[in-house]
N, C-alpha and C positions, 0 to 999 in steps of 0.2 A: 384587482383581485387580492384576496387574502394570501399572505405569504405563509406557507406551511414549514419551510425549511430554507436555510441559507448555507451555502458552501461554495465549492468550485469544481469545475470540470477539469480533470487532470489527465493529460496525455503527453507522454514524453516529458519534456521540461516546461511545457506550456500549462498555465493555469488560467481558467476563465471563471471569475466570480459570478455566481448566478443565484437567483431566487426561485423557489419551487412553488407552484400553484396547482390546485386541483383542476384538471381538465374536464371532468364530468361531475355531474351532481344527480343524485337520485331524485326521482319525481313521484315516489310513492306517497300516498296519503297515510300519515301516521295516526294511529288511534290510541287514545288513553283509556285505561280501565277506570270506570267510575262505580261508585256504590249505587246499586240498583234503586235503593230506597230514596236517597237524597240527591243522587246524581252529582256528587262531589268526587273529585279525583282522589284515588287511594294513594298511599305512600308505600314504597318498598322498604322493608325492614331487614337488616342484616342481623341474624340471630345465631348465637352459638348453641347448638343442641346439647353439648356436653355441660356447659355452665348454665344453660337455660336463662340467658340474658341477651339483651340487645347490645351490639358491638358498634362502636364508632369507627370511622375511617382511620383515625389515628392509631387504633389498636389492631389494624390489619397488617399482616405480612404475607409475602409470596412464598408458597411452598410447592415443591414438585413431588408428586406421589411416585416413588420409585418401587414401592411394594404396597400391597393392600393395607391402607390405613397407616403407612409409614411415609413421612415426608422429610425432605431436606429443605432447610430455609435459605432463601436467597434474599439478602438485603439489597436495598436500592443502590448502595455503594458497590456491591458486587457486580450488579448489572451495568452500572455506569463505567466501571473499570474496563469492561469489555467493549463498550460502545465508543468511548471517548477518542481513541486513536484514529478511528475510521469515520466518525460521524459527520465530518465536514468536507468530504471529498467524494466526487463521482469519478472513480478510477476507470479509465477506458482500457480494456484488455485486448480487444481485437476489433478489426473492421471486417464485416461480412456482407454478403448479398441479402437483402430483405427476404427474397424468395426462399432462402434456405431455412428460415424460421417458421415453423408451423404455428398458426394462431393459437393452438391449444396452450402454448407456453405463456401467452400474455395474461397479465393479471389486472393492473390498473394504470391509467394514464395520468401524467402530470405535465404541465407546461413548465418550461424553464425560461426565465427572462434574465437578461444580463443586468449586472449592477451598472450604474451610470459610467463608471470608469473603464468598463470592460466591453463596451458596445462594439468596438472595432474587432477585438479578438473573437467575440461571440459571432459576429457577422462573418468573419473569415472562416471560422470552423463550419458554420452551417452552409456557407456557399461552397466550400471545398467538398463537404459530404454530398451535397446535392449534385455537383458536377461529376463526382466519382461514382454516384449511384450506390454508395455503400452506407450501411448503418453501423453504429458502434455497439459492441457488447461491453457493458460496464458493471462495476460493483459499487454498491452504495449501502450504507447502514442507516436505517431509520427505525425508530421505536424499538430499539434493542434487537432488531433483526437485520441480518445481512441479506440484501437482495441481489439477485442477478437482474440486470436491466438492459433494455434496448434503447439506444439514443438515436433518434431519427429526425429528419426535417419534415415539418408540417406547417403549411401556410407561412413559409419564409422564416419560421422560428424553429426551436428545438422542442421535441416532446420526449419525455422519458417514460418508457413502459416498463413497470416492474414485471418480472417474469418468474414462473415456477422453475425450480430446479428439476432435473430429470427424475430424481427419486420421488418427486411429488406428483408425477404424472402416472395415473393408473392406466392399465392396458386392458382392452376388452378380451374376453374369452370367446374366441371365434368358434362357432358351431355351424356356420353357414358357408365357410370358405370352400367346401367341396361341391357346392351347388354351381353348375356352369350354365349360364343362359345360352340360348341358341343365337346364331349370328343374326337371324331375322329379328329376334327380340331386341338385340343390341342396336341394330340399325334403326328400328322404330323408336326405341328409347332415346337415341341420339337425336333423331329428327324432332321428337317432342321437346327435348331440351333446347335445340336450335330455335324452335318456334317460340319458346318462352323466354329466350335470351333478350336482355335489355341492358342499356347502360345503367350504371348504379346512380340512382337519384334518391339520396337519403330522405329528402323532404317529403316524398310521397308515402313513406311508411309511417304509420301512426299507431299509438298504443290505444286501441279502441276500448279496452277494459278500463284504462285510466280515464278516458273521456266519459264513459258511462258512470264511473264512480263520481266524477265531478258533477255531472248532471243530477245524480241521486242526492248528493250532499246539498246542492243548491235547492233542490226540490224540498228536502227535509227542513232546511232553514226557512224556506218560504211557507212551510206548513202544507205543501202540496203532495199529492201521491205521485209515485214514479213507478212505471211498469217497464220491465225489460223485455224486449221482443225476443222470442225464442229463435235461435239460429236455424236456418234451413238445413234439413238433414240431407247429407250426400247419398248418392246411390251406392248400393252394395256391389262391389266388383266380384263378378263370378268367374269371368274368363280374362286372363291377363292380356292376351293378344287382342281380343275384342275391345277391351278397355283402352289399350294403346291406340288402336285405329280410331276409336271414337274421340279420344282426347286430341289426336293429331288433327282430325277433321274440324273439331271445335276451335282449336287454336288458329288453324289456317283461315277459318271463316272470320274470326275476330281480327286477324291481321289483314283481311281483305284479299287473300290469295285465291279463294274459291267461293263459289256460290253455295249457300247452305243447302244441305241435302236432308231429306226426311229420314229420321232415324229408323232403322230396320230391325235391330235386335233389342232385346230387353235391356242389355247393358248400355247401349247407345241411348235409348229412351231415358234410362235412369240417370245417366250423366247429364243429358240435356236438361231434364227436369230439375236436377239439383243445382244447375247453374242459371236457371231462368231468373231467379231473384237476385243474382249478384249484380253489383254496379261496377262498371269499368270506368275508372277515372281518366279522363282525357288530359286533365291538368291538375297537379296537386293543389293549386290555389282555388279551384272551383268548389271543392267540398271542404268547408271549414268546420271545426268542432263547434257544437252548439253551446258549450260552456267554455268560459275563459278562466275558470277557477284554477288556481295553482296551489300546491301544498305550501303550508306555512313553514318558514324556516325554524329549525330547532333552536331553542335558546337554553341557557343554563339555569333558567328560573325553575325552581322546584315547587311542588305543592306545599301548602302551609303545613308546617310540622315535619317535613321530610328532612 
């Protein structure tokens, strides 16, 4: 894997040299803008409207707009002076229980692998964290930004999750907190959740839109037409209790707990009809994508003249 960053994990007087790698990669299909007439790729031009001329990268500087149309200029040396003292260390601040961190704080995942001379120290840290059941909260500077991070064990290695700071988390304006469901409604809702509860099997979840996009691109390349099937429309929920009862009956039938009953109400009929065309996968391996096309990797090559 490509190395994005090199440094060391620091806790107490112990330092573990590590390399950082991207743990995830986007799978979106990237599209380029082409000229409609000739279908050649267009170029992006940086132009100064004040001077009415094109500007090269060498003539660009970074500025922060502190007032409307008023900027303070920050040179690369200014930014480097802030980053340099902290840029090569993952400083562990505290050890906490993973359950104490709400997932809303997580931002992006990175793998950490040890340098050859630090394999024992790396293994010692990951094994101790695994046995303690704790994760580490740490601080790291990357790309001129200081991040809060969570260091945890994953597949016998260490993963670093960059995190949002509390001030970056927005909070909802609650207007429904005064609505109180009845005990009967809660009981039925919990029963429906129990009926739908499953072990987490990530391989069974697929990006269906991505698969359709791959099929469409392959069809276009082959000069064939491609039609997207319209999704089945779900039934309109008129009565909450009736919808809960029908949903519970449907899930219990799918789980083999009860024999199917003939729907009696409009809501039950609507829910049954909306689910008749759905396919229940018994095994993730049985239903494979029709297309194996994957997005091309981005390169630094630019269009001619760019």
